[in-house]
C-alpha positions as a Markdown table, in Angstrom:
| # | Residue | x | y | z |
|---|---|---|---|---|
| 1 | Unk | 0.0 | 0.1 | 0.0 |
| 2 | Unk | 1.1 | 3.4 | -0.8 |
| 3 | Unk | 1.9 | 6.0 | 2.2 |
| 4 | Unk | -0.4 | 9.1 | 2.3 |
| 5 | Unk | 2.6 | 11.1 | 2.6 |
| 6 | Unk | 4.2 | 9.9 | -0.6 |
| 7 | Unk | 1.4 | 10.2 | -2.1 |
| 8 | Unk | 1.8 | 13.7 | -1.1 |
| 9 | Unk | 4.9 | 14.4 | -1.9 |
| 10 | Unk | 5.1 | 12.8 | -4.8 |
| 11 | Unk | 1.7 | 13.3 | -7.0 |
| 12 | Unk | 2.9 | 13.6 | -10.3 |
| 13 | Unk | 5.0 | 10.6 | -9.9 |
| 14 | Unk | 2.5 | 8.4 | -8.8 |
| 15 | Unk | 0.1 | 9.8 | -11.6 |
| 16 | Unk | 2.7 | 8.8 | -14.0 |
| 17 | Unk | 3.0 | 5.9 | -12.6 |
| 18 | Unk | -0.8 | 4.6 | -13.0 |
| 19 | Unk | -0.7 | 6.1 | -16.4 |
| 20 | Unk | 2.4 | 3.5 | -17.2 |
| 21 | Unk | -0.4 | 1.2 | -15.8 |
| 22 | Unk | -2.8 | 2.0 | -18.3 |
| 23 | Unk | -5.2 | 4.2 | -15.9 |
| 24 | Unk | -7.5 | 6.2 | -17.8 |
| 25 | Unk | -8.3 | 9.8 | -16.7 |
| 26 | Unk | -11.6 | 9.1 | -14.2 |
| 27 | Unk | -9.5 | 6.6 | -12.4 |
| 28 | Unk | -7.0 | 8.9 | -12.3 |
| 29 | Unk | -8.9 | 11.3 | -10.3 |
| 30 | Unk | -8.5 | 8.4 | -7.3 |
| 31 | Unk | -5.5 | 10.5 | -6.2 |
| 32 | Unk | -7.1 | 14.1 | -5.8 |
| 33 | Unk | -9.8 | 11.9 | -4.1 |
| 34 | Unk | -7.4 | 10.3 | -1.5 |
| 35 | Unk | -5.5 | 13.7 | -0.7 |
| 36 | Unk | -9.1 | 15.9 | -0.3 |
| 37 | Unk | -10.5 | 13.3 | 2.0 |
| 38 | Unk | -6.7 | 13.2 | 4.1 |
| 39 | Unk | -7.6 | 16.8 | 4.2 |
| 40 | Unk | -10.9 | 16.4 | 5.4 |
| 41 | Unk | -9.7 | 13.6 | 7.9 |
| 42 | Unk | -6.9 | 15.8 | 9.1 |
| 43 | Unk | -9.2 | 18.7 | 9.5 |
| 44 | Unk | -11.6 | 16.6 | 11.8 |
| 45 | Unk | -8.8 | 15.2 | 13.7 |
| 46 | Unk | -7.6 | 18.9 | 14.4 |
| 47 | Unk | -11.0 | 20.1 | 15.7 |
| 48 | Unk | -11.3 | 16.6 | 17.5 |
| 49 | Unk | -7.9 | 17.7 | 19.4 |
| 50 | Unk | -8.7 | 20.8 | 20.3 |
| 51 | Unk | -12.2 | 19.7 | 22.0 |
| 52 | Unk | -10.1 | 17.4 | 23.8 |
| 53 | Unk | -7.8 | 19.9 | 25.0 |
| 54 | Unk | -11.0 | 22.4 | 25.8 |
| 55 | Unk | -12.3 | 19.4 | 27.8 |
| 56 | Unk | -9.4 | 18.4 | 29.6 |
| 57 | Unk | -8.4 | 22.1 | 30.8 |
| 58 | Unk | -12.4 | 22.5 | 32.1 |
| 59 | Unk | -12.4 | 19.6 | 34.0 |
| 60 | Unk | -8.9 | 20.5 | 36.0 |
| 61 | Unk | -11.1 | 23.8 | 36.6 |
| 62 | Unk | -13.7 | 22.4 | 38.1 |
| 63 | Unk | -11.5 | 20.4 | 40.3 |
| 64 | Unk | -10.1 | 23.8 | 41.5 |
| 65 | Unk | -13.8 | 25.4 | 41.6 |
| 66 | Unk | -15.1 | 22.8 | 44.0 |
| 67 | Unk | -12.2 | 23.4 | 46.4 |
| 68 | Unk | -12.9 | 26.9 | 46.3 |
| 69 | Unk | -16.5 | 26.3 | 47.0 |
| 70 | Unk | -17.6 | 27.6 | 43.8 |
| 71 | Unk | -20.2 | 25.0 | 43.1 |
| 72 | Unk | -22.3 | 27.1 | 40.6 |
| 73 | Unk | -19.4 | 28.0 | 38.5 |
| 74 | Unk | -18.4 | 24.4 | 38.4 |
| 75 | Unk | -21.9 | 22.8 | 37.4 |
| 76 | Unk | -21.6 | 25.6 | 34.6 |
| 77 | Unk | -18.4 | 24.2 | 33.5 |
| 78 | Unk | -20.0 | 20.7 | 33.7 |
| 79 | Unk | -22.7 | 21.4 | 31.2 |
| 80 | Unk | -20.1 | 22.6 | 28.9 |
| 81 | Unk | -18.0 | 19.6 | 29.2 |
| 82 | Unk | -21.2 | 17.1 | 28.7 |
| 83 | Unk | -21.9 | 19.5 | 25.3 |
| 84 | Unk | -18.0 | 18.9 | 24.5 |
| 85 | Unk | -18.2 | 15.2 | 25.3 |
| 86 | Unk | -21.6 | 15.0 | 22.6 |
| 87 | Unk | -19.4 | 16.9 | 20.0 |
| 88 | Unk | -16.2 | 14.4 | 20.6 |
| 89 | Unk | -18.7 | 11.5 | 20.3 |
| 90 | Unk | -19.9 | 13.0 | 16.5 |
| 91 | Unk | -16.2 | 14.0 | 15.5 |
| 92 | Unk | -14.8 | 10.9 | 16.5 |
| 93 | Unk | -17.6 | 9.0 | 14.4 |
| 94 | Unk | -16.7 | 11.5 | 11.8 |
| 95 | Unk | -13.0 | 10.2 | 11.7 |
| 96 | Unk | -13.7 | 6.9 | 11.8 |
| 97 | Unk | -15.5 | 7.1 | 9.0 |
| 98 | Unk | -13.1 | 8.9 | 7.0 |
| 99 | Unk | -10.2 | 6.5 | 8.0 |
| 100 | Unk | -12.6 | 3.7 | 6.8 |
| 101 | Unk | -13.1 | 5.2 | 3.0 |
| 102 | Unk | -9.6 | 7.0 | 3.0 |
| 103 | Unk | -8.1 | 2.8 | 3.7 |
| 104 | Unk | -10.7 | 1.5 | 1.2 |
| 105 | Unk | -9.2 | 3.9 | -1.7 |
| 106 | Unk | -5.3 | 3.2 | -1.1 |
| 107 | Unk | -6.3 | -0.3 | -0.9 |
| 108 | Unk | -7.5 | 0.4 | -4.7 |
| 109 | Unk | -4.5 | 1.9 | -5.6 |
| 110 | Unk | -1.8 | -0.7 | -6.8 |
| 111 | Unk | 2.1 | -0.2 | -6.8 |
| 112 | Unk | 3.9 | 2.6 | -8.5 |
| 113 | Unk | 6.1 | 0.6 | -11.5 |
| 114 | Unk | 9.8 | 1.1 | -11.2 |
| 115 | Unk | 11.4 | 3.4 | -13.8 |
| 116 | Unk | 12.8 | 0.6 | -16.0 |
| 117 | Unk | 8.9 | -1.1 | -16.7 |
| 118 | Unk | 8.3 | -0.3 | -20.2 |
| 119 | Unk | 4.9 | 0.8 | -21.4 |
| 120 | Unk | 2.4 | -1.6 | -22.8 |
| 121 | Unk | -1.3 | -2.7 | -22.1 |
| 122 | Unk | -0.7 | -6.4 | -22.5 |
| 123 | Unk | 1.3 | -9.8 | -22.2 |
| 124 | Unk | 1.9 | -8.7 | -25.8 |
| 125 | Unk | 4.0 | -5.6 | -25.0 |
| 126 | Unk | 6.2 | -7.3 | -23.0 |
| 127 | Unk | 10.2 | -7.0 | -23.3 |
| 128 | Unk | 12.7 | -9.7 | -23.4 |
| 129 | Unk | 15.4 | -8.9 | -20.9 |
| 130 | Unk | 16.9 | -12.4 | -21.6 |
| 131 | Unk | 16.5 | -14.0 | -24.9 |
| 132 | Unk | 17.6 | -17.9 | -25.4 |
| 133 | Unk | 20.6 | -17.7 | -27.5 |
| 134 | Unk | 21.1 | -21.4 | -28.8 |
| 135 | Unk | 18.8 | -23.0 | -31.3 |
| 136 | Unk | 15.4 | -24.3 | -30.1 |
| 137 | Unk | 14.6 | -27.7 | -30.0 |
| 138 | Unk | 12.5 | -29.4 | -32.7 |
| 139 | Unk | 10.9 | -32.8 | -32.4 |
| 140 | Unk | 9.9 | -35.6 | -34.9 |
| 141 | Unk | 6.8 | -35.8 | -36.7 |
| 142 | Unk | 5.7 | -38.4 | -34.1 |
| 143 | Unk | 6.0 | -36.4 | -30.7 |
| 144 | Unk | 3.2 | -35.7 | -28.7 |
| 145 | Unk | 2.2 | -32.5 | -26.5 |
| 146 | Unk | 1.5 | -33.5 | -22.6 |
| 147 | Unk | -1.8 | -34.4 | -22.6 |
| 148 | Unk | -1.0 | -37.0 | -25.1 |
| 149 | Unk | 1.9 | -38.4 | -23.0 |
| 150 | Unk | -0.4 | -38.5 | -20.3 |
| 151 | Unk | -3.0 | -40.8 | -21.6 |
| 152 | Unk | -0.3 | -42.8 | -23.4 |
| 153 | Unk | 1.6 | -43.2 | -20.4 |
| 154 | Unk | -0.8 | -42.8 | -17.5 |
| 155 | Unk | 0.9 | -39.9 | -16.3 |
| 156 | Unk | -2.3 | -37.7 | -15.1 |
| 157 | Unk | -5.5 | -37.7 | -15.8 |
| 158 | Unk | -7.9 | -34.8 | -15.9 |
| 159 | Unk | -11.1 | -36.8 | -16.6 |
| 160 | Unk | -10.7 | -38.4 | -13.3 |
| 161 | Unk | -9.9 | -34.9 | -11.5 |
| 162 | Unk | -13.5 | -33.7 | -13.3 |
| 163 | Unk | -14.9 | -36.8 | -11.5 |
| 164 | Unk | -13.7 | -36.2 | -8.1 |
| 165 | Unk | -13.6 | -32.5 | -8.0 |
| 166 | Unk | -14.0 | -30.7 | -11.2 |
| 167 | Unk | -12.6 | -29.2 | -14.1 |
| 168 | Unk | -8.8 | -28.2 | -14.0 |
| 169 | Unk | -8.2 | -30.2 | -11.0 |
| 170 | Unk | -5.6 | -33.0 | -12.2 |
| 171 | Unk | -5.1 | -36.1 | -10.6 |
| 172 | Unk | -1.5 | -37.4 | -10.7 |
| 173 | Unk | -0.4 | -41.2 | -11.0 |
| 174 | Unk | 2.5 | -43.5 | -11.6 |
| 175 | Unk | 5.6 | -42.1 | -12.9 |
| 176 | Unk | 3.8 | -38.4 | -12.7 |
| 177 | Unk | 3.1 | -38.4 | -9.4 |
| 178 | Unk | 6.7 | -39.5 | -8.7 |
| 179 | Unk | 7.9 | -36.7 | -11.2 |
| 180 | Unk | 5.9 | -34.0 | -9.4 |
| 181 | Unk | 7.4 | -34.9 | -6.2 |
| 182 | Unk | 11.0 | -35.2 | -7.6 |
| 183 | Unk | 10.2 | -31.8 | -8.8 |
| 184 | Unk | 9.5 | -30.2 | -6.0 |
| 185 | Unk | 12.1 | -31.9 | -3.5 |
| 186 | Unk | 14.6 | -30.8 | -6.2 |
| 187 | Unk | 13.6 | -26.9 | -6.0 |
| 188 | Unk | 13.3 | -27.4 | -2.3 |
| 189 | Unk | 16.4 | -28.7 | -1.9 |
| 190 | Unk | 18.1 | -25.9 | -4.0 |
| 191 | Unk | 16.4 | -23.4 | -2.5 |
| 192 | Unk | 17.6 | -24.5 | 0.9 |
| 193 | Unk | 21.1 | -24.9 | -0.4 |
| 194 | Unk | 20.8 | -21.5 | -1.4 |
| 195 | Unk | 20.4 | -20.3 | 2.4 |
| 196 | Unk | 16.7 | -20.0 | 2.4 |
| 197 | Unk | 14.9 | -21.5 | 5.2 |
| 198 | Unk | 11.9 | -23.8 | 4.8 |
| 199 | Unk | 8.5 | -23.1 | 6.0 |
| 200 | Unk | 5.8 | -25.2 | 5.7 |
| 201 | Unk | 2.4 | -22.9 | 6.2 |
| 202 | Unk | -1.4 | -23.4 | 6.4 |
| 203 | Unk | -3.1 | -23.9 | 3.1 |
| 204 | Unk | -6.0 | -21.7 | 4.3 |
| 205 | Unk | -5.8 | -18.1 | 5.5 |
| 206 | Unk | -7.8 | -15.4 | 6.8 |
| 207 | Unk | -9.2 | -12.2 | 4.9 |
| 208 | Unk | -6.4 | -9.9 | 7.1 |
| 209 | Unk | -3.7 | -12.1 | 5.8 |
| 210 | Unk | -5.3 | -12.4 | 2.1 |
| 211 | Unk | -5.6 | -8.3 | 2.5 |
| 212 | Unk | -2.1 | -7.7 | 3.7 |
| 213 | Unk | -0.4 | -9.2 | 0.5 |
| 214 | Unk | -3.0 | -7.5 | -1.9 |
| 215 | Unk | -5.1 | -10.8 | -3.1 |
| 216 | Unk | -8.0 | -8.5 | -0.8 |
| 217 | Unk | -9.6 | -6.6 | -2.7 |
| 218 | Unk | -8.1 | -7.0 | -5.8 |
| 219 | Unk | -8.3 | -10.9 | -6.7 |
| 220 | Unk | -11.0 | -11.8 | -4.5 |
| 221 | Unk | -12.9 | -13.1 | -7.6 |
| 222 | Unk | -10.0 | -15.5 | -8.3 |
| 223 | Unk | -9.6 | -17.2 | -4.9 |
| 224 | Unk | -11.8 | -19.8 | -3.1 |
| 225 | Unk | -13.7 | -18.7 | 0.0 |
| 226 | Unk | -14.7 | -21.2 | 2.3 |
| 227 | Unk | -17.5 | -18.8 | 3.6 |
| 228 | Unk | -18.6 | -20.7 | 6.9 |
| 229 | Unk | -15.5 | -20.3 | 8.2 |
| 230 | Unk | -14.4 | -17.1 | 6.4 |
| 231 | Unk | -11.3 | -18.4 | 5.1 |
| 232 | Unk | -9.3 | -18.6 | 1.8 |
| 233 | Unk | -7.5 | -21.1 | 0.0 |
| 234 | Unk | -4.2 | -19.7 | -0.5 |
| 235 | Unk | -3.5 | -18.7 | -4.5 |
| 236 | Unk | 0.4 | -18.7 | -3.6 |
| 237 | Unk | 2.6 | -19.5 | -0.8 |
| 238 | Unk | 3.5 | -16.0 | -0.9 |
| 239 | Unk | 0.5 | -15.3 | 1.0 |
| 240 | Unk | 1.0 | -17.2 | 4.5 |
| 241 | Unk | 4.6 | -16.9 | 4.5 |
| 242 | Unk | 4.7 | -13.0 | 4.2 |
| 243 | Unk | 2.2 | -12.9 | 7.0 |
| 244 | Unk | 4.6 | -14.5 | 8.9 |
| 245 | Unk | 5.8 | -10.6 | 9.4 |
| 246 | Unk | 2.7 | -9.1 | 9.5 |
| 247 | Unk | 2.6 | -6.6 | 12.5 |
| 248 | Unk | 6.5 | -7.0 | 13.3 |
| 249 | Unk | 9.3 | -4.7 | 14.2 |
| 250 | Unk | 12.5 | -6.5 | 12.9 |
| 251 | Unk | 16.3 | -5.4 | 13.9 |
| 252 | Unk | 18.6 | -4.3 | 10.9 |
| 253 | Unk | 20.8 | -7.3 | 11.8 |
| 254 | Unk | 17.8 | -9.5 | 11.0 |
| 255 | Unk | 18.4 | -8.9 | 7.0 |
| 256 | Unk | 18.6 | -10.5 | 4.7 |
| 257 | Unk | 15.7 | -13.2 | 5.9 |
| 258 | Unk | 15.0 | -15.7 | 2.9 |
| 259 | Unk | 12.4 | -18.2 | 3.4 |
| 260 | Unk | 11.0 | -21.1 | 0.6 |
| 261 | Unk | 7.8 | -23.0 | 0.7 |
| 262 | Unk | 5.9 | -25.4 | -1.2 |
| 263 | Unk | 2.0 | -25.4 | -1.3 |
| 264 | Unk | -0.4 | -26.6 | -3.8 |
| 265 | Unk | -2.2 | -23.6 | -4.9 |
| 266 | Unk | -6.1 | -22.9 | -6.1 |
| 267 | Unk | -6.9 | -20.3 | -8.3 |
| 268 | Unk | -10.4 | -20.1 | -10.2 |
| 269 | Unk | -8.6 | -18.7 | -13.5 |
| 270 | Unk | -12.0 | -17.4 | -14.4 |
| 271 | Unk | -12.7 | -16.8 | -18.2 |
| 272 | Unk | -9.3 | -19.1 | -19.1 |
| 273 | Unk | -10.5 | -21.7 | -21.9 |
| 274 | Unk | -9.5 | -22.5 | -25.4 |
| 275 | Unk | -6.7 | -24.6 | -26.8 |
| 276 | Unk | -3.8 | -22.4 | -25.2 |
| 277 | Unk | -5.2 | -23.4 | -21.8 |
| 278 | Unk | -5.0 | -27.4 | -22.6 |
| 279 | Unk | -3.9 | -30.0 | -20.2 |
| 280 | Unk | -2.0 | -28.2 | -17.8 |
| 281 | Unk | -1.4 | -25.2 | -19.1 |
| 282 | Unk | -4.1 | -23.4 | -17.1 |
| 283 | Unk | -5.4 | -25.3 | -14.1 |
| 284 | Unk | -7.5 | -24.7 | -10.5 |
| 285 | Unk | -4.9 | -26.5 | -8.7 |
| 286 | Unk | -1.4 | -26.8 | -9.0 |
| 287 | Unk | 1.8 | -26.9 | -7.1 |
| 288 | Unk | 4.3 | -24.1 | -6.6 |
| 289 | Unk | 7.6 | -23.6 | -4.7 |
| 290 | Unk | 7.7 | -20.3 | -3.4 |
| 291 | Unk | 11.0 | -18.3 | -2.2 |
| 292 | Unk | 10.5 | -14.9 | -0.6 |
| 293 | Unk | 13.6 | -12.4 | 0.7 |
| 294 | Unk | 13.1 | -9.5 | 2.9 |
| 295 | Unk | 15.6 | -6.9 | 2.8 |
| 296 | Unk | 17.1 | -3.7 | 3.6 |
| 297 | Unk | 15.5 | -1.1 | 0.9 |
| 298 | Unk | 18.9 | 0.0 | -0.4 |
| 299 | Unk | 19.9 | -4.2 | -1.2 |
| 300 | Unk | 16.0 | -5.0 | -2.4 |
| 301 | Unk | 17.2 | -4.9 | -6.4 |
| 302 | Unk | 20.7 | -6.5 | -5.6 |
| 303 | Unk | 18.5 | -9.2 | -3.9 |
| 304 | Unk | 16.1 | -9.3 | -7.1 |
| 305 | Unk | 18.9 | -9.9 | -9.3 |
| 306 | Unk | 20.1 | -12.7 | -7.3 |
| 307 | Unk | 16.9 | -14.3 | -7.4 |
| 308 | Unk | 17.0 | -13.7 | -11.3 |
| 309 | Unk | 20.0 | -15.8 | -10.8 |
| 310 | Unk | 18.7 | -18.5 | -9.0 |
| 311 | Unk | 16.0 | -19.4 | -11.1 |
| 312 | Unk | 18.0 | -19.0 | -14.4 |
| 313 | Unk | 20.4 | -21.5 | -12.9 |
| 314 | Unk | 17.6 | -24.1 | -12.2 |
| 315 | Unk | 16.4 | -24.2 | -15.3 |
| 316 | Unk | 19.8 | -24.4 | -17.0 |
| 317 | Unk | 20.2 | -27.7 | -14.4 |
| 318 | Unk | 17.1 | -29.1 | -15.9 |
| 319 | Unk | 18.5 | -28.4 | -19.3 |
| 320 | Unk | 15.7 | -26.3 | -20.6 |
| 321 | Unk | 15.6 | -23.8 | -23.1 |
| 322 | Unk | 14.2 | -20.7 | -21.3 |
| 323 | Unk | 14.1 | -16.5 | -21.8 |
| 324 | Unk | 13.5 | -13.9 | -19.3 |
| 325 | Unk | 10.5 | -10.9 | -20.1 |
| 326 | Unk | 10.1 | -7.6 | -18.2 |
| 327 | Unk | 6.7 | -7.2 | -17.8 |
| 328 | Unk | 5.2 | -3.6 | -19.1 |
| 329 | Unk | 2.8 | -1.7 | -17.1 |
| 330 | Unk | -0.5 | -3.2 | -18.2 |
| 331 | Unk | 0.6 | -6.7 | -17.5 |
| 332 | Unk | 2.3 | -5.9 | -14.1 |
| 333 | Unk | 1.1 | -7.4 | -11.0 |
| 334 | Unk | -1.2 | -5.1 | -8.6 |
| 335 | Unk | 1.3 | -4.8 | -6.0 |
| 336 | Unk | 4.6 | -5.1 | -8.1 |
| 337 | Unk | 6.8 | -2.5 | -8.8 |
| 338 | Unk | 9.0 | -4.6 | -11.0 |
| 339 | Unk | 8.6 | -8.2 | -12.6 |
| 340 | Unk | 10.3 | -10.7 | -14.7 |
| 341 | Unk | 9.0 | -13.7 | -16.0 |
| 342 | Unk | 10.5 | -17.0 | -16.8 |
| 343 | Unk | 9.2 | -18.6 | -20.0 |
| 344 | Unk | 10.4 | -22.3 | -21.0 |
| 345 | Unk | 10.0 | -23.2 | -25.2 |
| 346 | Unk | 7.6 | -26.5 | -25.2 |
| 347 | Unk | 8.6 | -28.0 | -28.7 |
| 348 | Unk | 5.5 | -29.7 | -28.7 |
| 349 | Unk | 3.3 | -26.8 | -28.6 |
| 350 | Unk | 5.9 | -24.8 | -30.5 |
| 351 | Unk | 5.4 | -21.6 | -28.2 |
| 352 | Unk | 7.0 | -20.2 | -24.7 |
| 353 | Unk | 5.4 | -21.0 | -21.2 |
| 354 | Unk | 5.5 | -19.2 | -18.5 |
| 355 | Unk | 7.2 | -21.2 | -15.4 |
| 356 | Unk | 8.3 | -18.8 | -13.0 |
| 357 | Unk | 8.0 | -14.9 | -11.8 |
| 358 | Unk | 10.4 | -12.7 | -10.0 |
| 359 | Unk | 9.2 | -9.8 | -8.3 |
| 360 | Unk | 10.0 | -6.8 | -6.2 |
| 361 | Unk | 7.0 | -5.3 | -4.1 |
| 362 | Unk | 9.7 | -2.6 | -2.6 |
| 363 | Unk | 7.4 | -1.3 | 0.1 |
| 364 | Unk | 4.2 | -1.6 | -1.0 |
| 365 | Unk | 3.7 | -5.2 | 0.7 |
| 366 | Unk | 5.3 | -4.4 | 3.7 |
| 367 | Unk | 3.1 | -1.1 | 4.5 |
| 368 | Unk | 0.1 | -3.5 | 4.5 |
| 369 | Unk | 1.9 | -6.1 | 6.5 |
| 370 | Unk | 2.9 | -2.9 | 8.7 |
| 371 | Unk | 6.0 | -4.7 | 8.6 |
| 372 | Unk | 8.9 | -2.4 | 9.8 |
| 373 | Unk | 12.5 | -2.8 | 10.7 |
| 374 | Unk | 14.3 | -0.8 | 13.9 |
| 375 | Unk | 17.7 | 1.1 | 12.8 |
| 376 | Unk | 19.0 | 2.9 | 16.0 |
| 377 | Unk | 15.7 | 4.5 | 17.6 |
| 378 | Unk | 14.1 | 4.7 | 14.4 |
| 379 | Unk | 11.8 | 2.4 | 12.7 |
| 380 | Unk | 11.9 | 2.2 | 8.7 |
| 381 | Unk | 10.0 | 0.3 | 5.9 |
| 382 | Unk | 11.7 | -2.6 | 4.4 |
| 383 | Unk | 11.3 | -4.4 | 1.0 |
| 384 | Unk | 9.8 | -7.3 | -0.1 |
| 385 | Unk | 10.9 | -9.3 | -2.7 |
| 386 | Unk | 9.2 | -12.9 | -4.1 |
| 387 | Unk | 9.8 | -15.5 | -6.6 |
| 388 | Unk | 7.7 | -18.5 | -7.5 |
| 389 | Unk | 8.6 | -21.5 | -9.8 |
| 390 | Unk | 5.1 | -23.5 | -10.5 |
| 391 | Unk | 5.0 | -27.3 | -10.8 |
| 392 | Unk | 2.3 | -28.8 | -13.2 |
| 393 | Unk | 1.1 | -25.1 | -14.5 |
| 394 | Unk | 1.8 | -23.6 | -17.9 |
| 395 | Unk | 4.6 | -26.5 | -18.2 |
| 396 | Unk | 4.6 | -28.9 | -21.2 |
| 397 | Unk | 6.3 | -32.9 | -21.2 |
| 398 | Unk | 7.1 | -33.9 | -24.6 |
| 399 | Unk | 9.4 | -36.5 | -26.0 |
């Protein structure tokens, strides 16, 4: 979440950032609406503070008057204090409403893109940051896409998934299940070898956790909601892992914090259909290994580059042809300041498929989480980086 002081002091920067995200003129008015509402909140707060100060002063005077035997004057002061109490109640109600309205508007405001984020409206406008320099693999005439291989070798079963749960919930079996487990262990072992602490988090989170990482209200329609208990199935391990540090004050010596976690992930993926989402290309449940770093603001982009190298190393060890894209403003995630997508080339489908992303949220998520670090006697915001590697989503098995 962007801080009010930052919005006030950097209004033009915020507006330009929203334009990179393709906000139209009407949507840009939210900035002035936020500033106007904050002005009203400050005015109300000032009035409330003035009344409380007057009430406190009168209360002290009442005690003095009573000691002096001036009961009539004391009663007059008491009547004034009672009037001020009613005014205080009204102003507190107005202040509470203003703060809630202000928070609601701030939650609708995405992160400001990093200066390197290119303009663009969709994934078609993403920039190739690192291209694959070697010849792309070619398969023979009888090569099969992964959904055909799955049938031939009994690797996974989408139809059984439909029977048990519904469309988009694959059932892995035999060698398919073993391959899935092997990849999960490989990514976790590589992360722990790189200094990340393995976490095994809950797979459901409460509303506060989903709101702290930006899933609510932005992605509410994409999340599965267990309404009776008011819990949400996680769309990514990022949500429970980063919430470990919600409402926490760290010491500067605690940096860097490096965490990794494997979880199943659940997303509705509303509107996904067609040949490009066939097989495992787009499902509602998939396995994912996440790495998360909490960094000193001055070192966050250095950490981001290290995470890019980490993911590149994984793909090189797996001997997969890959490229890295820098996402444009129109394709950038709500909470991200800068995101790089990793795509692997599917020789069977003859197209690039996203398998991972690396993002820097700067202080956007830490503001929502109310996560700070102490440097001497002062507290500051921290920077968040996140990387995910999907297993079974947007990947293709081909022979």
